[in-house]
Each structure stands twice: as structure tokens, then as C-alpha cells.
C-alpha positions, 0 to 999 in steps of 0.5 A, spaced: 487 589 375 488 597 374 489 601 380 485 607 377 479 602 377 478 600 384 472 595 381 478 591 378 482 591 384 477 589 389 475 583 385 477 576 388 478 573 382 482 578 379 486 578 386 487 570 386 490 571 378 495 576 381 497 572 387 498 566 382 503 570 377 506 573 383 508 565 385 512 565 378 516 571 380 518 568 387 519 561 384 524 564 379 527 569 384 529 564 388 532 560 383 536 566 381 538 566 388 540 559 388 546 560 384 550 563 389 553 561 396 549 563 402 554 569 403 553 571 411 557 577 410 552 580 406 547 580 412 552 581 418 551 588 422 557 592 421 561 587 416 563 593 412 565 600 413 559 604 410 559 611 412 553 613 415 550 606 416 553 604 423 549 598 425 547 596 418 548 590 414 550 590 407 544 588 405 540 593 408 545 599 405 543 596 398 536 595 399 536 603 402 539 605 395 535 601 391 528 604 395 531 611 394 532 610 387 525 606 386 521 612 390 524 617 385 520 613 379 514 613 383 514 605 385 512 607 392 506 611 390 503 605 388 497 602 392 501 595 392 508 597 394 510 597 401 518 599 402 522 596 407 525 603 409 519 608 409 523 613 412 529 613 407 525 614 401 525 620 397 520 624 393 518 622 386 522 626 380 516 624 376 509 627 377 505 624 382 499 620 380 492 621 384 490 614 385 483 613 387 482 610 394 481 603 394 484 601 401 483 604 408 487 611 410 491 607 415 494 602 410 501 604 409 502 603 417 500 595 416 507 593 414 511 587 416 517 587 412 522 587 418 519 580 419 519 578 412 527 580 412 528 576 418 525 570 416 528 570 409 535 571 411 535 566 417 530 561 414 530 561 406 537 563 404 541 557 408 536 553 404 536 555 397 543 557 397 547 552 392 553 552 398 554 555 405 560 559 405 563 566 402 564 568 395 567 575 395 567 576 388 559 575 388 557 579 394 554 585 390 550 579 386 547 576 392 545 582 395 541 584 388 538 577 388 536 578 395 533 585 394 529 582 388 526 576 392 524 580 398 521 585 394 517 580 391 515 576 397 513 583 400 508 585 395 505 578 395 504 578 403 502 585 403 497 584 397 493 581 403 490 588 405 486 587 398 484 581 400 481 583 407 478 589 404 474 585 399 472 580 404 470 586 409 466 589 403 462 583 402 460 581 409 461 588 412 456 587 418 459 581 420 466 584 420 464 590 424 461 585 429 467 581 430 472 587 430 468 591 435 469 584 439 476 584 438 475 577 436 481 575 432 480 568 432 473 569 429 477 574 424 482 569 422 477 563 421 473 568 416 479 569 412 482 562 412 480 557 406 484 551 407 482 548 400 485 554 397 491 554 401 493 547 399 492 548 392 497 553 392 502 549 395 500 543 390 501 548 385 508 551 387 511 544 388 509 543 380 512 550 378 518 548 382 519 542 378 518 545 372 521 551 372 527 549 376 530 543 372 534 543 365 528 541 360 534 537 357 534 533 364 527 533 365 526 525 363 533 523 366 534 518 372 536 524 376 533 531 374 536 535 380 532 541 381 536 548 382 531 549 388 527 543 391 520 544 390 519 542 397 523 548 400 519 553 396 512 550 398 515 550 405 516 557 405 509 559 403 506 554 408 511 556 414 512 564 412 508 567 406 501 564 408 501 566 415 504 573 414 499 574 409 494 572 414 497 577 419 497 583 415 489 581 413 488 581 421 492 587 422 488 591 417 481 588 419 482 590 426 483 597 424 478 597 419 472 601 423 477 607 423 475 608 416 468 606 417 461 611 417 460 612 425 453 611 425 453 604 421 458 602 426 454 604 432 448 600 429 451 594 429 450 590 436 455 585 439 
């Protein structure tokens, strides 16, 4: 898809293909993270004395530095990127890009990155780490892998805004009615496709098996995977899919803020 051409972005088939490619990135990033210990000191508040960062973890500090650098090369001007620390990003050094309007004007306000960081640290890290404990010599490498995982997961979850916009545009009058009624369950039901969700989980199991096993051991009696495929599937089932739906619902509940007032008034509830 081309963000300079809205018609390529607001296409459900293109979005699904993009989401499938994001699965590969997330699986590989988790495999990279699995070579390190859990390293709890990376996530502990005030574990390290970092000037100007009282109340922060080493991961937070590292993530802020990365986002500052990335913001200067225009990463967060892209419609599909959502910073974890939007108040810390800097102005780009490169000339600005004038992307055409694709999403509603409030889109940047829909951000669940804090929730993503919490479930990643508390639920995912203990399950994908090779061992529980510290590796003092690898704390920098751990935080670097964590940042790659977090950014990939965040991009995937916030892509739900594009899904929501496509569905809104395809059935606008029905969604206007649901939004005016504040029918959260009705909106949730309209965006849920259990068949697609089950296919995602099945595909992740296969990818975890294929990507996480040394090819030379694939047909051995004990082809241990670097990350259990079931853990990756559970990550999607318990966190990524539900948070994506939350993003979609939150986006849709505000969609009338950026809609023609006369059209909104014309829909009876």
C-alpha cells in the first residue's frame, strides 16, 4: 500500500496482506528476544541513576532516545506509526511530507501504547526469555530487542484504525446509527470475524514452528523451537487481537467528530 494514495490504504485486502507481513516481523522479533534472559532490571523503575529520568526504567529511557532519533527522520509523520512517548519526540530534520488525509482528524489521540508496554513486560518477556534472571553484559541488547518488539506490536495493533475506517466507509449509515446509540457491543460485533481470527492463530502456530526451529533439526525427534509457537498464538489471542479491537472501537466511537453534520442528523436512531 502507498500512503500517498488513500485508495490503496483503505482496501481491506491490502490491509490484510500488511497484517500478515507484520506477523513475520513480530515472530522474528520475539525469536531474537528469546536468546536473552528475562533481565528484570531493564524494567525496574529507578534501577539506574539516569540524570533527568527520575521515575523511569532503563527500557523507558532507551525507548525515548530511540523515538527521538526516529522522529527526526520523519518516522512519526507516517500515518501508521504511533510513538510511545509522543511528548518527547522532536521535529524532523528532513523536509515534511504532506500525506493525504486517510484517517479521522483525532487519529493520533487513539493510542494504547502504555497498555502494550505493560502486557509485553509483565506477560510476554517471562514467556519468551531463554531463562529467568539477569545478564549484566546484555542489558543494552535486551532493551534494543524489546524496542523492536514493542514497535512492531504497536504498529500492528494501531493498524486497527485503518480497518475501522474501511468498515465505516463500507457501511456508513449503520455505523452512524451505532455510534449515535453508543452501542459498543454492536460495534464490537460488527468488527469481529471469528473465522479470520482463527486463521491468524493457526498461521502463527505454523510460522512459529517454521521460523523458530533450526532447519537441520526440523526432522529430529526433539526439534525444540526458540519460542513456543503456542506462546506466540496466545500473545495474539489474549492481547494483540483484543487491543486491536479496542483501538477500532475507540476510533469508531469518535468517528462522527469528523463527519458531515447534515448526514449525521439525517440518520434516525
